C-alpha positions in Angstrom: 11.6 14.9 -24.9 13.0 15.0 -21.3 12.1 12.3 -18.8 12.2 13.2 -15.1 12.5 10.1 -13.0 11.2 10.6 -9.5 13.2 9.4 -6.6 12.0 8.0 -4.2 9.7 5.7 -6.2 8.7 2.1 -6.2 9.2 -0.5 -3.5 8.9 0.7 0.1 10.4 -1.2 3.1 7.2 -3.1 3.8 6.8 -4.3 0.2 10.5 -5.2 0.1 10.1 -7.3 3.3 6.9 -9.0 2.1 8.4 -10.0 -1.3 11.7 -11.1 0.3 9.6 -13.1 2.8 7.8 -15.0 0.0 11.0 -15.5 -2.0 12.7 -17.0 1.2 9.7 -19.2 2.0 9.9 -20.6 -1.6 13.6 -21.2 -1.2 13.0 -23.1 2.1 9.8 -25.0 1.4 9.4 -25.0 -2.4 6.7 -23.3 -4.3 3.7 -25.2 -2.9 2.9 -22.1 -0.8 -0.4 -20.2 -0.4 -0.8 -16.5 0.1 -3.9 -14.9 1.6 -4.8 -12.1 -1.0 -2.2 -10.6 -3.2 1.2 -10.4 -1.5 1.3 -6.8 -2.6 -1.1 -5.0 -5.0 0.9 -5.3 -8.2 0.0 -7.4 -11.2 3.6 -7.9 -12.3 4.7 -9.2 -8.8 1.7 -11.5 -8.4 2.2 -13.0 -11.9 5.9 -13.6 -11.1 5.0 -15.6 -8.1 2.1 -17.4 -9.7 4.5 -18.6 -12.5 6.7 -20.0 -9.7 3.8 -22.1 -8.4 2.5 -19.9 -5.6 -1.3 -20.0 -5.1 -3.1 -16.8 -4.1 -6.4 -17.3 -2.3 -9.3 -15.1 -1.1 -10.6 -17.4 1.6 -8.8 -19.6 4.1 -11.1 -22.5 3.1 -9.3 -22.7 -0.2 -6.0 -23.7 1.6 -5.5 -27.4 2.3 -5.1 -28.3 5.9 -1.5 -28.2 7.3 -0.3 -26.1 4.4 2.1 -23.1 4.5 0.2 -19.8 4.3 1.6 -16.3 4.1 -0.4 -13.3 5.2 0.0 -10.4 2.7 1.6 -7.0 3.4 -1.8 -5.5 4.0 -2.5 -7.5 7.2 -5.4 -9.7 8.3 -8.0 -9.7 11.0 -8.0 -11.9 14.1 -10.9 -13.9 12.5 -8.6 -14.9 9.6 -5.9 -16.0 12.1 -8.4 -18.1 14.0 -9.5 -19.8 10.7 -5.9 -20.5 9.9 -5.4 -22.2 13.3 -8.5 -24.3 12.8 -7.1 -25.6 9.6 -3.7 -26.3 11.3 -1.9 -24.0 8.8 1.8 -23.0 9.2 1.5 -19.3 8.9 4.1 -16.7 8.1 3.0 -13.1 8.7 4.3 -10.7 6.1 2.2 -7.8 7.3 4.0 -4.4 7.0 5.0 -3.2 10.4 3.4 0.1 9.8 0.1 -1.6 9.2 0.6 -3.7 12.4 1.1 -0.3 14.2 -2.4 0.7 13.1 -3.9 -2.7 14.3 -2.3 -2.3 17.7 -3.7 1.3 18.0 -7.1 0.0 17.1 -6.9 -2.6 19.8 -5.7 -0.1 22.4 -8.4 2.5 21.7 -11.1 -0.2 21.7 -9.9 -1.5 25.0 -10.0 2.0 26.5 -13.6 2.5 25.4 -13.2 4.8 22.4 -15.3 5.1 19.3 -12.7 4.7 16.6 -13.1 6.4 13.2 -11.0 4.8 10.6 -10.3 7.0 7.6 -9.9 4.7 4.5 -11.3 3.1 1.4 -14.1 0.6 1.8 -13.1 -2.9 0.7 -9.4 -2.3 0.7 -7.5 -5.3 2.2 -5.8 -3.2 4.8 -9.0 -1.6 5.9 -10.8 -5.0 6.2 -7.9 -6.3 8.4 -7.8 -3.2 10.7 -11.6 -3.1 11.2 -11.5 -6.8 12.1 -9.4 -6.0 15.1 -12.3 -4.2 16.9 -15.4 -4.5 14.6 -17.8 -3.3 17.3 -15.8 -0.1 17.9 -14.7 1.0 14.5 -16.6 3.2 12.0 -15.2 3.7 8.5 -15.3 7.1 6.8 -14.0 8.0 3.4 -14.7 11.8 3.1 -16.0 14.8 5.1 -19.5 13.9 4.0 -19.2 10.7 5.9 -18.0 12.6 9.0 -21.2 14.7 8.9 -23.2 11.5 9.2 -21.5 10.2 12.4 -23.9 10.0 15.3 -21.6 9.7 18.4 -22.7 11.6 21.5 -20.9 15.0 21.8 -19.3 13.7 25.1 -18.2 10.4 23.6 -14.5 9.4 23.6 -13.5 9.4 20.0 -10.2 8.6 18.3 -9.2 8.4 14.6 -6.9 6.1 12.7 -6.0 6.2 9.0 -5.2 3.7 6.2 -1.5 3.9 5.6 -1.7 4.5 1.8 -4.0 7.5 1.7 -3.3 10.9 0.0 -2.0 13.2 2.7 -4.4 16.0 1.5 -7.3 13.5 1.3 -6.8 12.4 4.9 -6.2 16.0 6.0 -9.6 17.1 4.8 -11.3 14.3 6.7 -9.2 14.9 9.9 -10.1 18.6 9.8 -13.8 17.7 9.6 -13.4 15.3 12.5 -11.6 17.8 14.7 -14.3 20.4 13.9 -17.0 18.0 14.8 -15.2 16.4 17.8 -12.7 18.9 19.2 -11.4 16.5 21.8 -10.8 13.6 19.3 -7.7 11.6 20.0 -5.1 10.5 17.5 -2.0 8.3 17.6 1.2 10.2 18.7 2.7 9.5 15.2 0.5 9.7 12.0 -0.5 6.4 10.4 0.1 7.4 6.7 3.2 5.5 5.6 6.5 7.4 5.2 6.9 6.0 1.7 3.4 7.0 0.6 4.1 10.6 1.8 7.5 10.7 0.2 6.3 9.5 -3.2 3.4 12.0 -3.1 5.7 14.8 -2.2 8.0 14.0 -5.2 5.1 14.1 -7.6 3.9 17.4 -6.2 7.3 18.9 -6.6 8.0 17.6 -10.1 4.5 17.5 -11.8 4.3 21.2 -12.1 7.3 21.2 -14.5 6.0 18.2 -16.5 3.5 17.8 -19.4 2.6 14.2 -18.7 2.8 12.1 -15.5 3.2 8.3 -15.8 2.7 6.3 -12.6 3.7 2.7 -12.6 1.4 0.6 -10.5 -1.8 -1.5 -10.6 -5.3 -0.2 -10.5 -6.0 -1.9 -7.2 -3.0 -0.2 -5.6 -4.3 2.6 -3.4 -1.0 4.5 -3.1 -0.4 4.3 -6.9 -3.9 5.7 -7.6 -3.2 8.6 -5.2 0.0 9.4 -7.2 -2.0 9.5 -10.5 -4.7 11.7 -8.9 -2.0 14.1 -7.7 -0.6 14.4 -11.2 -4.1 15.1 -12.5 -4.7 17.7 -9.8 -1.9 19.8 -11.5 -4.0 19.6 -14.7 -1.4 17.3 -16.3 -2.1 14.3 -18.5 -1.7 11.7 -15.8 -1.8 7.9 -16.3 -1.6 4.8 -14.1 -0.2 1.8 -16.0 1.2 -1.6 -15.1 3.9 -1.5 -17.7 5.3 -0.2 -21.0 2.9 -2.3 -23.0 0.0 0.0 -21.9 1.7 3.3 -23.1 0.1 5.0 -26.1 2.0 7.3 -28.4 -0.8 9.9 -28.5 -0.5 10.5 -24.7 2.9 12.2 -25.5 1.9 14.4 -28.4 3.6 17.8 -27.9 5.1 16.6 -24.6 8.4 18.2 -23.8 8.8 16.8 -20.3 7.4 13.5 -18.9 7.5 12.6 -15.2 7.8 8.9 -14.4 7.2 7.5 -10.9 6.1 4.3 -9.3 3.8 3.3 -6.5 5.2 1.5 -3.4 4.3 -1.9 -4.8 5.6 -1.5 -8.3 9.0 -3.1 -9.2 11.9 -1.1 -10.7 11.9 -3.3 -13.8 8.6 -1.9 -15.1 9.9 1.7 -14.6 13.0 0.9 -16.7 10.9 -0.7 -19.4 8.9 2.5 -19.7 12.0 4.6 -19.8 13.4 2.4 -22.5 10.1 2.7 -24.5 10.1 6.5 -24.3 13.8 6.6 -25.2 13.2 4.4 -28.2 10.1 6.1 -29.4 11.0 9.7 -28.8 14.7 9.8 -28.3 14.2 11.0 -24.8 16.9 12.1 -22.4 16.7 11.1 -18.7 17.2 13.0 -15.5 16.7 11.4 -12.1 15.6 13.9 -9.5 15.9 13.0 -5.8 13.5 14.8 -3.5 14.3 12.8 -0.4 16.6 10.0 0.7 15.1 6.8 2.2 17.0 4.4 4.4 14.2 2.4 6.0 14.4 -1.4 6.1 12.3 -4.0 8.0 13.5 -7.5 9.1 11.9 -10.7 8.0 9.0 -11.9 10.2 10.2 -13.6 13.4 8.6 -16.9 12.5 10.5 -17.1 9.3 13.8 -16.2 11.0 13.2 -18.9 13.5 12.6 -21.4 10.7 15.8 -20.2 9.0 17.8 -20.7 12.2 16.4 -24.2 12.7 17.3 -25.2 9.1 20.8 -23.8 9.4 
């Protein structure tokens, strides 16, 4: 068996920043810290912080007054920020800057009187936060069928935004439908889909065609990880999304000569290496890392955390 290890894979700059932010907050204040929703959508990462004493909550009312609260990488709505102020919480915003970009675009278009179409998945934390920026102006669509149901006047000012972790093809189909329906529709000068999402998808597209099995490391609630698994399956390959090596099953690899391993943007490298070690042990696999694109993006820690660091130093 040969293992193709896709590069780029795993943590993106936004995830790196959010995790570093929480690690630094623990170092500065101890582990009695709260995080609104999962810091990133990954079981391994969340369990690591839970074991350190961090508490993840789904409602601001669960956070004791005057506590320290981190906002997750997926962003939050103005309503959540207001609830935090009402409880006198000391907040640290670990929202990915690329998600913040979409929030600012939503505010801008709403202020200019546009009907905003947000392409995304209902219920996803990022989508909830973005829609909360201008709830009266944003309509969510998931597919071209939803576009057909839109009832804006033909002369309406319409703009679209996208969730940052979508499949490029998935978003492209919806955008094509929107442009067909609303030829004058506006869009941001730079696309919203995250560079890391695109790069990881491109790597799977290039490498899956030469593989028999595709293994994606990531959690089931990770949108970008699910998209990678779907891309693998679109090449009619056995494609699986797993949190770690303990979920691998020998029968998946029967008659497999080549296995592609990649990881979603919120999956840590340790789970990738565990899977490689398992395959090497069970099948005597050889390993080849294939780089399809270099990444050199990094985001600084949130300003409020840097200010606190300076004050303590």
